[in-house]
N, C-alpha and C positions, 0 to 999 in steps of 0.2 A: 504494500500500500504506500504509494508516494504521497507525501504531504508537505506543504510549505508552511504548515503551522495549524494549530487547532485551538479552539476554545470550547469548553464543554461542561456538561453536567454529568451526573452519575451514569445515566443510560443514553445520553445524547451527546454527540461531538460534532463540532463544526470544522470542516476542512476547506481551505481555500482552493484546493485541487484534490481530486480523488479519481483513481482508476483512469478511465478514458475521458473523463470530464475535465475540461480546462476552465471550470467555473465552480463557484462555491456550492457545497452540498452539506447536508446534515446526515449523519449516520445515527440511527436510533436502534438500540438493542432492545428487543422485546422477548418476553417469555410467554409461551402458550401453555394451556392446560395439557398435561401429558395425555396421549392417546393410547390405544391398545398396541400401536406400532412401536417397535424398538428404535427410538430416535431421540436425539437431544431436543430440548424444548426452547432453544434460543435462536432467534433469527435476527438479521440486521435489515432494516429498511433504509434504502438510499433515497433521500429526498433532495430534489433540486431546489436550491435557495432562490435562484432567479425565476424559475417557472412555478415555484410553490406547488409542486406535485411529486408524487412517488415515481421514481424512475424504475427501480427493480428491488427485489428481495434477494438476500444471500442466506442460504441455509447453513447449518452448522458444518457442513462438509465443504463449503465454499462454492456451491453451485448457484447460479443466477436464475431467477424466475421473474416472470412478468405476468402473473395471473390476472391482474387488473386490466390488462389490455386485450384479453381474449374477446373476440367478436366485435372489436371497435374498428371503425374505418378511419 
C-alpha cells in the first residue's frame, strides 16, 4: 500500500494516495457478524474522498469486490 501520509481514527484512515488512485481516499475497516462460513469477519471499504462514494471492498485475503455496482449502467 503506497501512501504519502494519513490521518485517521481507530477504524478509518485517510490517505492522500492509495493503490491505483492518485486522489484522496478513506479506508474504513468494518467487522461483520460471523456467518456459518469459515472466514474472517473484517473487510476494508475504499471510499473516494473526491467522489464521496464507495469504490470497492477488500476482503481479509486481499481480494477486491464491487458488489454495489452489479446491474448498474
